[in-house]
N, CA, C and O atoms as a Tripos MOL2 file, in Angstrom:
@<TRIPOS>MOLECULE
protein
  300   299    75     0     0
PROTEIN
NO_CHARGES

@<TRIPOS>ATOM
      1 N         218.6610  235.7180  135.8660 N.3       1 MET1
      2 CA        218.2270  236.1910  137.1770 C.3       1 MET1
      3 C         217.5090  234.9970  137.5400 C.2       1 MET1
      4 O         216.9720  234.4080  136.6020 O.2       1 MET1
      5 N         217.3930  234.5620  138.5670 N.am      2 PRO2
      6 CA        216.1370  233.6110  139.1260 C.3       2 PRO2
      7 C         215.1130  234.1690  139.5160 C.2       2 PRO2
      8 O         214.8140  235.2270  140.0700 O.2       2 PRO2
      9 N         214.3600  232.8180  138.9360 N.am      3 TYR3
     10 CA        212.6360  233.5060  138.8400 C.3       3 TYR3
     11 C         212.3730  232.0900  139.5640 C.2       3 TYR3
     12 O         212.7400  230.9660  139.2220 O.2       3 TYR3
     13 N         211.4310  232.6130  140.9500 N.am      4 VAL4
     14 CA        211.1420  231.1930  141.3390 C.3       4 VAL4
     15 C         209.5240  231.3880  142.0720 C.2       4 VAL4
     16 O         208.9880  232.4260  142.4610 O.2       4 VAL4
     17 N         209.1680  230.4160  142.0790 N.am      5 VAL5
     18 CA        207.5760  230.4290  142.4430 C.3       5 VAL5
     19 C         207.8450  228.5250  143.4910 C.2       5 VAL5
     20 O         208.3570  227.4290  143.2650 O.2       5 VAL5
     21 N         207.0460  229.2750  144.6860 N.am      6 VAL6
     22 CA        207.3170  227.9670  145.5340 C.3       6 VAL6
     23 C         205.3560  227.9630  145.7030 C.2       6 VAL6
     24 O         204.5250  228.7860  145.3180 O.2       6 VAL6
     25 N         205.1870  226.4580  146.5500 N.am      7 ARG7
     26 CA        203.8670  226.4410  147.1490 C.3       7 ARG7
     27 C         203.9880  225.9970  148.4430 C.2       7 ARG7
     28 O         204.7780  225.0610  148.5630 O.2       7 ARG7
     29 N         203.2340  226.5310  149.8650 N.am      8 THR8
     30 CA        203.1730  226.1100  150.7470 C.3       8 THR8
     31 C         202.3040  225.6060  151.4600 C.2       8 THR8
     32 O         201.3410  226.3620  151.5880 O.2       8 THR8
     33 N         202.1740  224.3220  152.1740 N.am      9 SER9
     34 CA        200.9810  224.4650  153.0970 C.3       9 SER9
     35 C         201.1060  225.2840  154.5110 C.2       9 SER9
     36 O         200.2490  225.3470  155.3920 O.2       9 SER9
     37 N         202.1440  225.7730  154.4980 N.am     10 ASP10
     38 CA        202.1080  226.6540  155.4610 C.3      10 ASP10
     39 C         202.9970  227.8820  155.6460 C.2      10 ASP10
     40 O         204.1710  228.0140  155.9930 O.2      10 ASP10
     41 N         201.6000  229.1160  155.1370 N.am     11 PRO11
     42 CA        202.3120  230.4120  154.5420 C.3      11 PRO11
     43 C         202.9780  231.2620  155.5570 C.2      11 PRO11
     44 O         203.8940  232.0210  155.2390 O.2      11 PRO11
     45 N         202.4360  231.1250  157.0630 N.am     12 PRO12
     46 CA        202.8420  231.7510  157.9710 C.3      12 PRO12
     47 C         204.8930  231.2850  158.4080 C.2      12 PRO12
     48 O         205.8050  232.0990  158.5500 O.2      12 PRO12
     49 N         204.9570  230.0100  158.4870 N.am     13 ARG13
     50 CA        205.6750  229.2870  158.7330 C.3      13 ARG13
     51 C         206.7350  230.0060  157.5160 C.2      13 ARG13
     52 O         207.7710  230.5320  157.9230 O.2      13 ARG13
     53 N         206.4750  230.0050  156.2440 N.am     14 PHE14
     54 CA        207.5040  230.2160  154.8690 C.3      14 PHE14
     55 C         207.7560  231.7480  154.9280 C.2      14 PHE14
     56 O         208.7300  232.0860  154.2570 O.2      14 PHE14
     57 N         207.0080  232.9110  155.6700 N.am     15 ALA15
     58 CA        207.0270  233.9170  155.4730 C.3      15 ALA15
     59 C         208.2950  234.3690  157.2050 C.2      15 ALA15
     60 O         209.3030  235.0750  157.1800 O.2      15 ALA15
     61 N         207.8250  233.8060  158.1580 N.am     16 ARG16
     62 CA        208.7200  233.7600  159.2560 C.3      16 ARG16
     63 C         210.1900  233.2590  158.8120 C.2      16 ARG16
     64 O         211.1890  233.8580  159.2100 O.2      16 ARG16
     65 N         210.2830  231.9880  157.8590 N.am     17 ASP17
     66 CA        211.5690  231.7130  157.1020 C.3      17 ASP17
     67 C         212.4180  232.3910  155.8580 C.2      17 ASP17
     68 O         213.4020  231.9720  155.2490 O.2      17 ASP17
     69 N         211.7620  233.4250  155.7420 N.am     18 LEU18
     70 CA        211.8110  234.1030  154.3630 C.3      18 LEU18
     71 C         213.3430  234.5520  153.8220 C.2      18 LEU18
     72 O         213.8760  234.5240  152.7120 O.2      18 LEU18
     73 N         213.8670  235.0570  155.4060 N.am     19 ARG19
     74 CA        215.1170  235.6260  155.6330 C.3      19 ARG19
     75 C         216.0850  234.8100  154.9610 C.2      19 ARG19
     76 O         216.8550  235.0730  154.0370 O.2      19 ARG19
     77 N         215.8960  233.8300  155.5790 N.am     20 THR20
     78 CA        216.9600  232.3170  155.4630 C.3      20 THR20
     79 C         216.8520  232.1520  153.8440 C.2      20 THR20
     80 O         217.8310  231.8830  153.1480 O.2      20 THR20
     81 N         215.6180  232.3360  153.3650 N.am     21 PHE21
     82 CA        215.5490  231.4430  152.1040 C.3      21 PHE21
     83 C         216.3680  232.5120  151.1100 C.2      21 PHE21
     84 O         217.2610  232.1180  150.3600 O.2      21 PHE21
     85 N         215.8910  234.1310  151.2080 N.am     22 LEU22
     86 CA        216.3250  234.7290  150.6200 C.3      22 LEU22
     87 C         218.0510  234.5600  150.2300 C.2      22 LEU22
     88 O         218.5990  234.2440  149.1740 O.2      22 LEU22
     89 N         218.7070  234.9880  151.8270 N.am     23 ARG23
     90 CA        220.2020  234.7100  151.9890 C.3      23 ARG23
     91 C         221.0390  233.5310  151.3200 C.2      23 ARG23
     92 O         222.2670  233.4450  151.3310 O.2      23 ARG23
     93 N         219.8320  232.3290  150.5320 N.am     24 LYS24
     94 CA        220.3290  230.9470  150.0190 C.3      24 LYS24
     95 C         220.1540  231.7280  148.5860 C.2      24 LYS24
     96 O         221.0430  231.7380  147.7340 O.2      24 LYS24
     97 N         218.9840  232.3310  148.4490 N.am     25 LEU25
     98 CA        218.2940  232.4540  147.2000 C.3      25 LEU25
     99 C         219.6230  233.3460  146.0640 C.2      25 LEU25
    100 O         220.1120  233.1020  144.9610 O.2      25 LEU25
    101 N         219.7670  234.3250  146.9970 N.am     26 ASP26
    102 CA        220.5440  235.0770  146.3720 C.3      26 ASP26
    103 C         221.8020  235.5880  147.6680 C.2      26 ASP26
    104 O         221.5860  236.4690  148.5000 O.2      26 ASP26
    105 N         222.9080  234.9010  147.5720 N.am     27 PRO27
    106 CA        223.9960  235.1010  148.7900 C.3      27 PRO27
    107 C         224.6310  236.9050  148.0680 C.2      27 PRO27
    108 O         224.6630  237.3640  146.9260 O.2      27 PRO27
    109 N         224.9750  237.3710  149.2110 N.am     28 LYS28
    110 CA        225.8730  238.3930  149.1660 C.3      28 LYS28
    111 C         227.3960  238.2510  149.9600 C.2      28 LYS28
    112 O         227.5250  237.6780  151.0420 O.2      28 LYS28
    113 N         228.4270  238.8420  149.2570 N.am     29 ARG29
    114 CA        229.7610  238.4170  149.3170 C.3      29 ARG29
    115 C         229.8960  240.1200  150.2080 C.2      29 ARG29
    116 O         229.3890  241.1360  149.7320 O.2      29 ARG29
    117 N         230.7030  240.0930  151.5840 N.am     30 ASN30
    118 CA        231.3060  240.7160  152.5550 C.3      30 ASN30
    119 C         231.7890  241.8760  151.7820 C.2      30 ASN30
    120 O         233.0200  241.8970  151.7890 O.2      30 ASN30
    121 N         231.1290  243.1020  150.9470 N.am     31 THR31
    122 CA        231.8910  244.1550  150.3890 C.3      31 THR31
    123 C         232.0580  245.2740  151.1760 C.2      31 THR31
    124 O         232.8280  246.1500  150.7800 O.2      31 THR31
    125 N         231.4970  245.3950  152.1790 N.am     32 GLY32
    126 CA        231.1290  246.8150  152.7420 C.3      32 GLY32
    127 C         230.1490  247.7690  152.0990 C.2      32 GLY32
    128 O         229.8000  248.7580  152.7430 O.2      32 GLY32
    129 N         229.6420  247.5440  150.7960 N.am     33 ASP33
    130 CA        228.9550  248.3430  150.0410 C.3      33 ASP33
    131 C         227.4300  247.5650  149.1400 C.2      33 ASP33
    132 O         227.4880  246.9480  148.0770 O.2      33 ASP33
    133 N         226.3380  247.8110  149.8550 N.am     34 ASP34
    134 CA        225.3300  247.2530  149.2050 C.3      34 ASP34
    135 C         224.7440  246.9370  148.7280 C.2      34 ASP34
    136 O         223.7220  246.3120  149.0120 O.2      34 ASP34
    137 N         225.3850  247.4130  147.3130 N.am     35 ARG35
    138 CA        225.0490  248.0430  146.0580 C.3      35 ARG35
    139 C         226.1030  246.7570  145.4470 C.2      35 ARG35
    140 O         226.3540  246.9720  144.2610 O.2      35 ARG35
    141 N         226.5610  245.8850  145.8090 N.am     36 THR36
    142 CA        227.5490  245.2200  144.8910 C.3      36 THR36
    143 C         228.0050  244.0080  146.0340 C.2      36 THR36
    144 O         227.9920  244.1770  147.2530 O.2      36 THR36
    145 N         228.4230  242.7080  145.3020 N.am     37 GLY37
    146 CA        228.9680  241.2460  145.6950 C.3      37 GLY37
    147 C         227.3700  240.5930  145.9030 C.2      37 GLY37
    148 O         227.3430  239.6840  146.7320 O.2      37 GLY37
    149 N         226.4570  240.8260  145.4650 N.am     38 TRP38
    150 CA        225.1030  239.9920  144.8740 C.3      38 TRP38
    151 C         225.7390  238.7150  144.0900 C.2      38 TRP38
    152 O         226.6100  238.7940  143.2240 O.2      38 TRP38
    153 N         225.1710  237.6070  144.5330 N.am     39 ALA39
    154 CA        225.2920  236.7140  143.7220 C.3      39 ALA39
    155 C         225.1700  236.8320  141.8910 C.2      39 ALA39
    156 O         225.8620  236.3390  141.0000 O.2      39 ALA39
    157 N         223.5560  238.0160  141.8590 N.am     40 TYR40
    158 CA        222.3210  237.9810  140.6030 C.3      40 TYR40
    159 C         222.2450  239.3140  140.8400 C.2      40 TYR40
    160 O         222.1470  239.8810  141.9290 O.2      40 TYR40
    161 N         222.3050  239.8440  139.5970 N.am     41 GLU41
    162 CA        221.9680  241.0870  139.2420 C.3      41 GLU41
    163 C         220.3420  241.5530  139.6640 C.2      41 GLU41
    164 O         219.8220  242.6620  139.7870 O.2      41 GLU41
    165 N         219.9790  240.5940  139.7710 N.am     42 GLY42
    166 CA        218.1210  240.5550  140.2200 C.3      42 GLY42
    167 C         217.3540  238.9780  140.4610 C.2      42 GLY42
    168 O         217.7430  237.9530  139.9010 O.2      42 GLY42
    169 N         216.5830  239.0290  141.0950 N.am     43 PHE43
    170 CA        215.6730  238.0050  141.3050 C.3      43 PHE43
    171 C         214.0770  238.2170  141.6840 C.2      43 PHE43
    172 O         213.5570  239.1510  142.2930 O.2      43 PHE43
    173 N         213.3610  236.7930  141.0000 N.am     44 TYR44
    174 CA        211.6700  237.3430  141.4070 C.3      44 TYR44
    175 C         211.5720  235.8830  142.0010 C.2      44 TYR44
    176 O         211.9210  234.7770  141.5890 O.2      44 TYR44
    177 N         210.8330  236.4360  143.3600 N.am     45 LEU45
    178 CA        210.3300  235.1720  144.2340 C.3      45 LEU45
    179 C         208.4460  234.9920  144.0420 C.2      45 LEU45
    180 O         207.8170  235.7700  143.3260 O.2      45 LEU45
    181 N         208.0410  234.3010  144.5080 N.am     46 GLN46
    182 CA        206.4490  234.6820  144.6230 C.3      46 GLN46
    183 C         206.1700  233.0740  145.3320 C.2      46 GLN46
    184 O         206.5820  231.9700  144.9740 O.2      46 GLN46
    185 N         205.1130  233.5710  146.7100 N.am     47 ALA47
    186 CA        205.1730  231.7170  147.3900 C.3      47 ALA47
    187 C         203.8590  232.2040  146.8690 C.2      47 ALA47
    188 O         203.5100  233.3560  146.6110 O.2      47 ALA47
    189 N         203.3050  231.2460  146.7850 N.am     48 LEU48
    190 CA        201.4730  230.9540  147.0110 C.3      48 LEU48
    191 C         201.3880  229.6650  147.7880 C.2      48 LEU48
    192 O         202.2480  228.7860  147.8430 O.2      48 LEU48
    193 N         199.8860  229.7020  148.5440 N.am     49 ASP49
    194 CA        199.4860  228.7950  149.4610 C.3      49 ASP49
    195 C         198.6810  227.7110  148.5790 C.2      49 ASP49
    196 O         197.8160  227.9870  147.7480 O.2      49 ASP49
    197 N         199.0680  226.6160  148.8720 N.am     50 ASN50
    198 CA        199.0350  225.0620  148.4090 C.3      50 ASN50
    199 C         197.5020  224.8860  147.9350 C.2      50 ASN50
    200 O         197.0810  224.5360  146.8330 O.2      50 ASN50
    201 N         196.5360  225.3660  149.5410 N.am     51 THR51
    202 CA        195.1050  225.3030  148.7940 C.3      51 THR51
    203 C         194.7780  225.6500  148.0760 C.2      51 THR51
    204 O         194.1550  224.8190  147.4140 O.2      51 THR51
    205 N         194.8200  227.2550  147.3910 N.am     52 GLY52
    206 CA        194.0070  227.3360  146.4480 C.3      52 GLY52
    207 C         195.0200  228.1320  145.4140 C.2      52 GLY52
    208 O         194.5000  228.8330  144.5460 O.2      52 GLY52
    209 N         196.4460  228.0370  145.4910 N.am     53 GLY53
    210 CA        196.9870  228.4490  144.9150 C.3      53 GLY53
    211 C         197.6290  230.1790  144.3370 C.2      53 GLY53
    212 O         198.3090  230.6880  143.4460 O.2      53 GLY53
    213 N         196.6430  230.6310  145.8800 N.am     54 GLN54
    214 CA        196.6230  232.0790  145.4420 C.3      54 GLN54
    215 C         198.1780  232.7920  146.3860 C.2      54 GLN54
    216 O         198.4920  232.5300  147.5470 O.2      54 GLN54
    217 N         198.9460  233.7710  145.3560 N.am     55 PRO55
    218 CA        199.9770  234.6640  145.9500 C.3      55 PRO55
    219 C         199.9530  234.7850  147.2360 C.2      55 PRO55
    220 O         198.8660  234.2990  147.5510 O.2      55 PRO55
    221 N         200.4950  235.1420  148.2050 N.am     56 PHE56
    222 CA        200.4170  235.4490  149.7450 C.3      56 PHE56
    223 C         201.8950  236.3200  149.4810 C.2      56 PHE56
    224 O         201.7170  237.3800  150.0810 O.2      56 PHE56
    225 N         202.7560  236.3360  149.0880 N.am     57 LEU57
    226 CA        203.9300  236.7120  149.5240 C.3      57 LEU57
    227 C         204.5860  237.0660  147.7250 C.2      57 LEU57
    228 O         204.5310  236.2370  146.8160 O.2      57 LEU57
    229 N         205.1500  238.4450  147.5990 N.am     58 ILE58
    230 CA        206.0870  238.4310  146.0680 C.3      58 ILE58
    231 C         207.1010  239.2310  146.7170 C.2      58 ILE58
    232 O         206.7120  240.0760  147.5230 O.2      58 ILE58
    233 N         208.5790  239.0770  146.4550 N.am     59 VAL59
    234 CA        209.7930  239.6920  146.7240 C.3      59 VAL59
    235 C         210.2970  239.9280  145.2130 C.2      59 VAL59
    236 O         210.0700  239.2220  144.2310 O.2      59 VAL59
    237 N         210.9750  241.0090  145.2930 N.am     60 PHE60
    238 CA        211.8280  241.1210  143.9130 C.3      60 PHE60
    239 C         213.2480  242.2170  144.3230 C.2      60 PHE60
    240 O         213.2740  243.0170  145.2590 O.2      60 PHE60
    241 N         214.4240  241.9400  143.2490 N.am     61 ASN61
    242 CA        215.5140  243.0500  143.9360 C.3      61 ASN61
    243 C         215.8270  242.8340  142.3320 C.2      61 ASN61
    244 O         215.7200  241.7860  141.6950 O.2      61 ASN61
    245 N         216.2620  244.1840  141.8460 N.am     62 ASN62
    246 CA        217.1750  244.2480  140.9740 C.3      62 ASN62
    247 C         217.8390  245.6180  141.2990 C.2      62 ASN62
    248 O         217.3740  246.5760  141.9150 O.2      62 ASN62
    249 N         219.5110  245.3820  140.4950 N.am     63 TRP63
    250 CA        220.6150  245.7570  140.7170 C.3      63 TRP63
    251 C         221.4310  246.1820  139.3470 C.2      63 TRP63
    252 O         222.0910  245.3010  138.7980 O.2      63 TRP63
    253 N         221.4110  247.1720  138.9240 N.am     64 ARG64
    254 CA        222.1320  247.3310  137.7980 C.3      64 ARG64
    255 C         222.7870  249.0480  137.8610 C.2      64 ARG64
    256 O         222.1250  249.9960  138.2820 O.2      64 ARG64
    257 N         224.3600  249.1590  137.2890 N.am     65 GLY65
    258 CA        225.1350  250.2690  137.5810 C.3      65 GLY65
    259 C         224.7540  250.8860  138.9170 C.2      65 GLY65
    260 O         224.5040  250.0960  139.8280 O.2      65 GLY65
    261 N         224.6790  252.1650  139.1530 N.am     66 ASN66
    262 CA        224.4000  252.9300  140.4990 C.3      66 ASN66
    263 C         223.1640  252.8020  141.1080 C.2      66 ASN66
    264 O         223.0030  253.2490  142.2440 O.2      66 ASN66
    265 N         222.3080  252.2760  140.5320 N.am     67 HIS67
    266 CA        220.5610  252.1620  140.7590 C.3      67 HIS67
    267 C         220.6560  251.1760  141.3480 C.2      67 HIS67
    268 O         221.4620  250.2610  141.1800 O.2      67 HIS67
    269 N         219.3950  251.3360  142.4930 N.am     68 VAL68
    270 CA        219.0170  250.4400  143.1790 C.3      68 VAL68
    271 C         217.7470  249.9370  142.6610 C.2      68 VAL68
    272 O         217.1850  250.4650  141.7020 O.2      68 VAL68
    273 N         217.2190  248.7640  143.3840 N.am     69 GLY69
    274 CA        215.6890  248.6210  142.7770 C.3      69 GLY69
    275 C         215.4020  247.0380  143.8000 C.2      69 GLY69
    276 O         216.2110  246.1660  144.1170 O.2      69 GLY69
    277 N         213.9730  247.1630  144.0910 N.am     70 GLY70
    278 CA        213.6090  245.9420  144.8100 C.3      70 GLY70
    279 C         212.3590  246.4210  145.5980 C.2      70 GLY70
    280 O         211.9490  247.5600  145.8220 O.2      70 GLY70
    281 N         211.9240  245.3130  145.9180 N.am     71 GLY71
    282 CA        210.2720  245.4580  146.9480 C.3      71 GLY71
    283 C         210.0900  244.4000  147.5300 C.2      71 GLY71
    284 O         210.9020  243.5010  147.3110 O.2      71 GLY71
    285 N         208.9690  244.1530  148.4620 N.am     72 GLN72
    286 CA        207.9770  243.3820  148.8810 C.3      72 GLN72
    287 C         206.7680  243.1520  149.2520 C.2      72 GLN72
    288 O         206.1870  243.6340  150.2250 O.2      72 GLN72
    289 N         206.3740  242.4110  148.4790 N.am     73 VAL73
    290 CA        204.5840  242.8420  148.6810 C.3      73 VAL73
    291 C         203.8870  241.6280  149.3720 C.2      73 VAL73
    292 O         203.8590  240.4690  148.9590 O.2      73 VAL73
    293 N         203.4210  242.0520  150.3240 N.am     74 GLY74
    294 CA        202.5600  240.7430  150.9860 C.3      74 GLY74
    295 C         201.0940  241.0430  150.6990 C.2      74 GLY74
    296 O         200.5340  242.1380  150.7530 O.2      74 GLY74
    297 N         200.4620  239.5780  150.3090 N.am     75 ILE75
    298 CA        199.0330  240.1390  149.4520 C.3      75 ILE75
    299 C         197.9720  239.3540  150.8120 C.2      75 ILE75
    300 O         196.7440  239.4260  150.7560 O.2      75 ILE75
@<TRIPOS>BOND
     1     1     2 1
     2     2     3 1
     3     3     4 2
     4     3     5 am
     5     5     6 1
     6     6     7 1
     7     7     8 2
     8     7     9 am
     9     9    10 1
    10    10    11 1
    11    11    12 2
    12    11    13 am
    13    13    14 1
    14    14    15 1
    15    15    16 2
    16    15    17 am
    17    17    18 1
    18    18    19 1
    19    19    20 2
    20    19    21 am
    21    21    22 1
    22    22    23 1
    23    23    24 2
    24    23    25 am
    25    25    26 1
    26    26    27 1
    27    27    28 2
    28    27    29 am
    29    29    30 1
    30    30    31 1
    31    31    32 2
    32    31    33 am
    33    33    34 1
    34    34    35 1
    35    35    36 2
    36    35    37 am
    37    37    38 1
    38    38    39 1
    39    39    40 2
    40    39    41 am
    41    41    42 1
    42    42    43 1
    43    43    44 2
    44    43    45 am
    45    45    46 1
    46    46    47 1
    47    47    48 2
    48    47    49 am
    49    49    50 1
    50    50    51 1
    51    51    52 2
    52    51    53 am
    53    53    54 1
    54    54    55 1
    55    55    56 2
    56    55    57 am
    57    57    58 1
    58    58    59 1
    59    59    60 2
    60    59    61 am
    61    61    62 1
    62    62    63 1
    63    63    64 2
    64    63    65 am
    65    65    66 1
    66    66    67 1
    67    67    68 2
    68    67    69 am
    69    69    70 1
    70    70    71 1
    71    71    72 2
    72    71    73 am
    73    73    74 1
    74    74    75 1
    75    75    76 2
    76    75    77 am
    77    77    78 1
    78    78    79 1
    79    79    80 2
    80    79    81 am
    81    81    82 1
    82    82    83 1
    83    83    84 2
    84    83    85 am
    85    85    86 1
    86    86    87 1
    87    87    88 2
    88    87    89 am
    89    89    90 1
    90    90    91 1
    91    91    92 2
    92    91    93 am
    93    93    94 1
    94    94    95 1
    95    95    96 2
    96    95    97 am
    97    97    98 1
    98    98    99 1
    99    99   100 2
   100    99   101 am
   101   101   102 1
   102   102   103 1
   103   103   104 2
   104   103   105 am
   105   105   106 1
   106   106   107 1
   107   107   108 2
   108   107   109 am
   109   109   110 1
   110   110   111 1
   111   111   112 2
   112   111   113 am
   113   113   114 1
   114   114   115 1
   115   115   116 2
   116   115   117 am
   117   117   118 1
   118   118   119 1
   119   119   120 2
   120   119   121 am
   121   121   122 1
   122   122   123 1
   123   123   124 2
   124   123   125 am
   125   125   126 1
   126   126   127 1
   127   127   128 2
   128   127   129 am
   129   129   130 1
   130   130   131 1
   131   131   132 2
   132   131   133 am
   133   133   134 1
   134   134   135 1
   135   135   136 2
   136   135   137 am
   137   137   138 1
   138   138   139 1
   139   139   140 2
   140   139   141 am
   141   141   142 1
   142   142   143 1
   143   143   144 2
   144   143   145 am
   145   145   146 1
   146   146   147 1
   147   147   148 2
   148   147   149 am
   149   149   150 1
   150   150   151 1
   151   151   152 2
   152   151   153 am
   153   153   154 1
   154   154   155 1
   155   155   156 2
   156   155   157 am
   157   157   158 1
   158   158   159 1
   159   159   160 2
   160   159   161 am
   161   161   162 1
   162   162   163 1
   163   163   164 2
   164   163   165 am
   165   165   166 1
   166   166   167 1
   167   167   168 2
   168   167   169 am
   169   169   170 1
   170   170   171 1
   171   171   172 2
   172   171   173 am
   173   173   174 1
   174   174   175 1
   175   175   176 2
   176   175   177 am
   177   177   178 1
   178   178   179 1
   179   179   180 2
   180   179   181 am
   181   181   182 1
   182   182   183 1
   183   183   184 2
   184   183   185 am
   185   185   186 1
   186   186   187 1
   187   187   188 2
   188   187   189 am
   189   189   190 1
   190   190   191 1
   191   191   192 2
   192   191   193 am
   193   193   194 1
   194   194   195 1
   195   195   196 2
   196   195   197 am
   197   197   198 1
   198   198   199 1
   199   199   200 2
   200   199   201 am
   201   201   202 1
   202   202   203 1
   203   203   204 2
   204   203   205 am
   205   205   206 1
   206   206   207 1
   207   207   208 2
   208   207   209 am
   209   209   210 1
   210   210   211 1
   211   211   212 2
   212   211   213 am
   213   213   214 1
   214   214   215 1
   215   215   216 2
   216   215   217 am
   217   217   218 1
   218   218   219 1
   219   219   220 2
   220   219   221 am
   221   221   222 1
   222   222   223 1
   223   223   224 2
   224   223   225 am
   225   225   226 1
   226   226   227 1
   227   227   228 2
   228   227   229 am
   229   229   230 1
   230   230   231 1
   231   231   232 2
   232   231   233 am
   233   233   234 1
   234   234   235 1
   235   235   236 2
   236   235   237 am
   237   237   238 1
   238   238   239 1
   239   239   240 2
   240   239   241 am
   241   241   242 1
   242   242   243 1
   243   243   244 2
   244   243   245 am
   245   245   246 1
   246   246   247 1
   247   247   248 2
   248   247   249 am
   249   249   250 1
   250   250   251 1
   251   251   252 2
   252   251   253 am
   253   253   254 1
   254   254   255 1
   255   255   256 2
   256   255   257 am
   257   257   258 1
   258   258   259 1
   259   259   260 2
   260   259   261 am
   261   261   262 1
   262   262   263 1
   263   263   264 2
   264   263   265 am
   265   265   266 1
   266   266   267 1
   267   267   268 2
   268   267   269 am
   269   269   270 1
   270   270   271 1
   271   271   272 2
   272   271   273 am
   273   273   274 1
   274   274   275 1
   275   275   276 2
   276   275   277 am
   277   277   278 1
   278   278   279 1
   279   279   280 2
   280   279   281 am
   281   281   282 1
   282   282   283 1
   283   283   284 2
   284   283   285 am
   285   285   286 1
   286   286   287 1
   287   287   288 2
   288   287   289 am
   289   289   290 1
   290   290   291 1
   291   291   292 2
   292   291   293 am
   293   293   294 1
   294   294   295 1
   295   295   296 2
   296   295   297 am
   297   297   298 1
   298   298   299 1
   299   299   300 2
@<TRIPOS>SUBSTRUCTURE
     1 MET1         2 RESIDUE 1 A MET
     2 PRO2         6 RESIDUE 1 A PRO
     3 TYR3        10 RESIDUE 1 A TYR
     4 VAL4        14 RESIDUE 1 A VAL
     5 VAL5        18 RESIDUE 1 A VAL
     6 VAL6        22 RESIDUE 1 A VAL
     7 ARG7        26 RESIDUE 1 A ARG
     8 THR8        30 RESIDUE 1 A THR
     9 SER9        34 RESIDUE 1 A SER
    10 ASP10       38 RESIDUE 1 A ASP
    11 PRO11       42 RESIDUE 1 A PRO
    12 PRO12       46 RESIDUE 1 A PRO
    13 ARG13       50 RESIDUE 1 A ARG
    14 PHE14       54 RESIDUE 1 A PHE
    15 ALA15       58 RESIDUE 1 A ALA
    16 ARG16       62 RESIDUE 1 A ARG
    17 ASP17       66 RESIDUE 1 A ASP
    18 LEU18       70 RESIDUE 1 A LEU
    19 ARG19       74 RESIDUE 1 A ARG
    20 THR20       78 RESIDUE 1 A THR
    21 PHE21       82 RESIDUE 1 A PHE
    22 LEU22       86 RESIDUE 1 A LEU
    23 ARG23       90 RESIDUE 1 A ARG
    24 LYS24       94 RESIDUE 1 A LYS
    25 LEU25       98 RESIDUE 1 A LEU
    26 ASP26      102 RESIDUE 1 A ASP
    27 PRO27      106 RESIDUE 1 A PRO
    28 LYS28      110 RESIDUE 1 A LYS
    29 ARG29      114 RESIDUE 1 A ARG
    30 ASN30      118 RESIDUE 1 A ASN
    31 THR31      122 RESIDUE 1 A THR
    32 GLY32      126 RESIDUE 1 A GLY
    33 ASP33      130 RESIDUE 1 A ASP
    34 ASP34      134 RESIDUE 1 A ASP
    35 ARG35      138 RESIDUE 1 A ARG
    36 THR36      142 RESIDUE 1 A THR
    37 GLY37      146 RESIDUE 1 A GLY
    38 TRP38      150 RESIDUE 1 A TRP
    39 ALA39      154 RESIDUE 1 A ALA
    40 TYR40      158 RESIDUE 1 A TYR
    41 GLU41      162 RESIDUE 1 A GLU
    42 GLY42      166 RESIDUE 1 A GLY
    43 PHE43      170 RESIDUE 1 A PHE
    44 TYR44      174 RESIDUE 1 A TYR
    45 LEU45      178 RESIDUE 1 A LEU
    46 GLN46      182 RESIDUE 1 A GLN
    47 ALA47      186 RESIDUE 1 A ALA
    48 LEU48      190 RESIDUE 1 A LEU
    49 ASP49      194 RESIDUE 1 A ASP
    50 ASN50      198 RESIDUE 1 A ASN
    51 THR51      202 RESIDUE 1 A THR
    52 GLY52      206 RESIDUE 1 A GLY
    53 GLY53      210 RESIDUE 1 A GLY
    54 GLN54      214 RESIDUE 1 A GLN
    55 PRO55      218 RESIDUE 1 A PRO
    56 PHE56      222 RESIDUE 1 A PHE
    57 LEU57      226 RESIDUE 1 A LEU
    58 ILE58      230 RESIDUE 1 A ILE
    59 VAL59      234 RESIDUE 1 A VAL
    60 PHE60      238 RESIDUE 1 A PHE
    61 ASN61      242 RESIDUE 1 A ASN
    62 ASN62      246 RESIDUE 1 A ASN
    63 TRP63      250 RESIDUE 1 A TRP
    64 ARG64      254 RESIDUE 1 A ARG
    65 GLY65      258 RESIDUE 1 A GLY
    66 ASN66      262 RESIDUE 1 A ASN
    67 HIS67      266 RESIDUE 1 A HIS
    68 VAL68      270 RESIDUE 1 A VAL
    69 GLY69      274 RESIDUE 1 A GLY
    70 GLY70      278 RESIDUE 1 A GLY
    71 GLY71      282 RESIDUE 1 A GLY
    72 GLN72      286 RESIDUE 1 A GLN
    73 VAL73      290 RESIDUE 1 A VAL
    74 GLY74      294 RESIDUE 1 A GLY
    75 ILE75      298 RESIDUE 1 A ILE
């Protein structure tokens, strides 16, 4: 399971590019079912600003069996 922490000097730009970043972090094969085809069973991504190291974005996802989970936190 990937555990990724990034620092950026431009939090708004990182947030705008997040969708592309997540597709590269955890790509999905086209299976016709959102519960299958993911590269990883789960991941955690935390983005920090460069100035004070404060988190401004947390995204996580997990899949096991027929259960789903995940979320996004904007700080």
